[in-house]
C-alpha positions as CSV (number, residue, x, y, z in Angstrom):
1,M,5.2,-27.5,5.2
2,T,2.0,-28.8,6.8
3,D,3.3,-29.0,10.3
4,D,2.9,-25.2,10.9
5,F,-0.9,-25.4,10.2
6,T,-1.6,-28.4,12.4
7,A,-3.7,-27.4,15.4
8,D,-2.2,-27.8,18.8
9,A,1.0,-29.4,17.3
10,A,3.8,-29.9,19.8
11,Q,6.4,-27.1,19.4
12,P,10.0,-28.1,18.8
13,A,12.6,-27.3,21.4
14,P,14.8,-24.2,20.9
15,A,17.8,-26.4,20.1
16,E,15.8,-28.3,17.4
17,R,14.6,-25.0,15.9
18,R,18.2,-23.8,15.6
19,K,19.1,-27.0,13.7
20,W,16.2,-26.3,11.3
21,R,17.5,-22.7,10.5
22,P,19.9,-23.7,7.7
23,A,17.2,-25.7,6.0
24,M,14.7,-22.8,6.3
25,L,17.3,-20.4,4.8
26,W,17.9,-22.7,1.9
27,L,14.1,-23.0,1.4
28,F,13.7,-19.3,1.5
29,A,16.6,-18.8,-1.0
30,G,15.1,-21.4,-3.3
31,F,11.7,-19.7,-3.5
32,A,13.2,-16.3,-3.9
33,V,15.5,-17.4,-6.8
34,F,12.6,-19.3,-8.4
35,A,10.3,-16.3,-8.3
36,Y,13.0,-13.9,-9.5
37,V,14.3,-16.2,-12.4
38,F,10.7,-17.1,-13.5
39,D,9.8,-13.4,-13.6
40,Q,12.8,-12.3,-15.5
41,L,12.6,-15.2,-18.0
42,T,9.0,-14.5,-18.8
43,K,9.7,-10.8,-19.3
44,L,12.6,-11.7,-21.6
45,W,10.3,-13.9,-23.6
46,V,7.7,-11.2,-23.9
47,T,10.1,-8.4,-24.9
48,S,11.8,-10.6,-27.5
49,T,8.7,-12.1,-29.1
50,M,6.1,-9.4,-28.8
51,T,5.8,-5.7,-29.7
52,E,4.6,-3.3,-27.1
53,G,0.8,-3.0,-27.2
54,E,0.4,-6.5,-28.8
55,R,-2.3,-8.7,-27.4
56,I,-2.3,-12.5,-27.9
57,P,-5.3,-14.7,-26.9
58,V,-4.3,-17.6,-24.7
59,L,-7.5,-18.9,-23.1
60,P,-10.1,-16.4,-24.5
61,P,-11.9,-14.7,-23.0
62,L,-10.3,-15.6,-19.7
63,L,-6.6,-15.1,-20.3
64,H,-4.5,-13.0,-22.8
65,W,-0.9,-11.9,-23.1
66,Y,-0.9,-8.1,-23.4
67,Y,2.5,-6.5,-23.5
68,I,2.6,-3.1,-21.8
69,R,5.3,-1.2,-19.8
70,N,4.2,0.1,-16.5
71,S,5.8,3.1,-14.7
72,G,3.8,2.6,-11.5
73,A,3.7,-0.1,-8.8
74,A,2.0,-3.5,-8.9
75,F,-1.1,-3.5,-11.0
76,S,-0.3,0.0,-12.4
77,I,-0.7,1.9,-9.2
78,G,1.0,5.3,-8.9
79,E,2.4,5.7,-12.4
80,N,3.7,9.2,-11.9
81,V,6.0,8.5,-8.9
82,T,8.2,5.7,-10.3
83,W,11.3,6.7,-8.2
84,I,9.3,6.3,-5.0
85,F,8.5,2.7,-5.8
86,T,12.1,2.0,-6.6
87,I,13.1,3.1,-3.1
88,V,10.2,1.2,-1.5
89,M,11.1,-2.1,-3.2
90,A,14.8,-1.7,-2.3
91,A,13.8,-1.0,1.3
92,V,11.5,-4.0,1.4
93,S,14.2,-6.3,0.1
94,V,16.7,-5.1,2.7
95,A,14.0,-5.4,5.5
96,I,13.3,-9.0,4.5
97,L,17.0,-10.0,4.7
98,F,17.2,-8.5,8.2
99,Q,14.3,-10.7,9.4
100,L,16.0,-13.9,8.3
101,R,17.7,-14.4,11.7
102,K,14.2,-15.2,13.1
103,L,13.2,-17.7,10.4
104,G,12.2,-21.1,11.6
105,S,9.0,-21.9,9.6
106,A,8.7,-23.4,6.2
107,W,5.6,-21.4,5.5
108,W,7.3,-18.2,6.4
109,A,10.3,-19.2,4.2
110,L,7.8,-19.6,1.3
111,S,6.1,-16.3,1.9
112,L,9.3,-14.3,2.4
113,G,11.0,-16.0,-0.5
114,L,8.1,-15.1,-2.9
115,L,8.0,-11.6,-1.5
116,L,11.7,-11.0,-2.0
117,G,11.9,-12.7,-5.4
118,G,8.9,-10.6,-6.7
119,A,10.3,-7.3,-5.2
120,L,13.7,-7.9,-6.8
121,G,12.1,-8.9,-10.1
122,N,10.3,-5.5,-10.4
123,L,13.3,-3.7,-8.9
124,T,15.5,-5.0,-11.7
125,D,13.1,-3.5,-14.2
126,R,13.1,-0.2,-12.3
127,L,16.9,0.0,-12.3
128,F,17.9,-1.2,-15.7
129,R,15.0,-0.8,-18.2
130,E,14.1,2.3,-20.1
131,P,13.8,5.3,-19.9
132,S,16.5,5.7,-17.3
133,F,18.3,4.2,-14.3
134,A,15.9,3.9,-11.2
135,M,13.1,5.2,-13.4
136,G,12.6,2.1,-15.6
137,H,9.2,0.9,-16.6
138,V,8.1,-2.6,-15.5
139,V,7.1,-5.2,-18.2
140,D,3.5,-6.4,-17.6
141,F,1.8,-8.9,-19.8
142,I,-0.8,-11.1,-18.0
143,Q,-4.4,-9.9,-18.7
144,L,-7.5,-11.2,-17.0
145,P,-11.1,-10.0,-17.5
146,N,-11.9,-6.7,-15.6
147,F,-8.5,-6.7,-13.9
148,A,-5.2,-4.8,-14.1
149,I,-2.4,-6.2,-16.3
150,F,0.3,-7.7,-14.2
151,N,3.4,-10.0,-14.3
152,I,4.9,-12.9,-12.4
153,A,6.7,-10.6,-9.9
154,D,3.4,-9.0,-8.9
155,S,1.8,-12.5,-8.5
156,A,4.7,-13.5,-6.2
157,V,4.4,-10.4,-4.1
158,V,0.7,-10.8,-3.6
159,S,0.9,-14.5,-2.9
160,G,3.6,-13.8,-0.3
161,V,1.6,-11.1,1.4
162,V,-1.5,-13.4,1.5
163,I,0.4,-16.2,3.1
164,I,1.9,-13.8,5.7
165,C,-1.6,-12.6,6.6
166,L,-2.9,-16.2,7.0
167,L,0.1,-17.1,9.2
168,T,-0.4,-14.0,11.3
169,L,-4.1,-14.7,11.8
170,R,-3.3,-18.2,12.9
171,G,-0.8,-17.0,15.4
172,I,2.2,-18.6,13.7
173,G,5.4,-16.7,14.4
174,M,8.3,-16.4,12.0
175,D,10.3,-18.8,14.2
176,G,7.7,-21.5,13.8
177,T,6.1,-21.3,17.2
178,R,2.4,-20.9,17.6
179,H,1.2,-18.1,19.8
180,V,-2.1,-19.1,21.6
181,A,-4.0,-16.5,23.5
182,V,-4.7,-17.6,27.1
183,P,-8.2,-16.6,28.3
184,K,-8.2,-14.3,31.3
185,P,-10.4,-15.3,34.4
186,A,-13.6,-13.2,34.8
187,K,-13.2,-10.3,37.1
188,D,-16.5,-11.0,38.9
189,A,-15.9,-14.8,39.4
190,K,-17.0,-16.0,42.9
191,P,-15.6,-18.8,45.0
192,A,-17.2,-22.2,44.6
193,G,-18.6,-22.1,48.2
194,G,-20.5,-18.8,47.7
195,T,-19.8,-15.3,48.9
196,S,-18.7,-16.3,52.4
197,G,-16.0,-18.6,51.1
198,E,-17.4,-21.6,53.0
199,P,-17.3,-25.1,51.3
200,A,-20.4,-25.8,49.3
201,G,-22.9,-28.4,50.6
202,E,-22.4,-27.8,54.4
């Protein structure tokens, strides 16, 4: 995946990029499935081995497992509007799938896969956990000092967004091409021979 971050790297021909698309789609699917399964397995482990409100030191004082159920978005934002976040996560998931036709970059495959897997992980909680369908509370359990309690899905979403921001700042498109800004000539530039346009040195 390092080719996308190589400065001034030669861009592949359109035909070559089309050949890469199946590989990029499999890469995207792999990251999405990994993020989703990892999130759901850790939540299953927490709910089956801990009681709500229980706090277990892991690497004190840096890391604790602290089982809570969150009705808000990532990092406990907006706890009173659960249904809105259910709709937003569903819309984000559909939007990502619609963008896959442009996918031609391994780094974009990574970021979108993490984003989709994380969104689906928390969406699953919203749809199927208590107290009701589409109003379910998300299982959070990772606690760091002076920070909100979160889960693997939150981490995947944030990681995906960070990578997308870096790719955008570096001008790397979803199709894998690098967009380089061409400097415009100065408006007040004068001919080499002076204002009269005569060759210099005569």
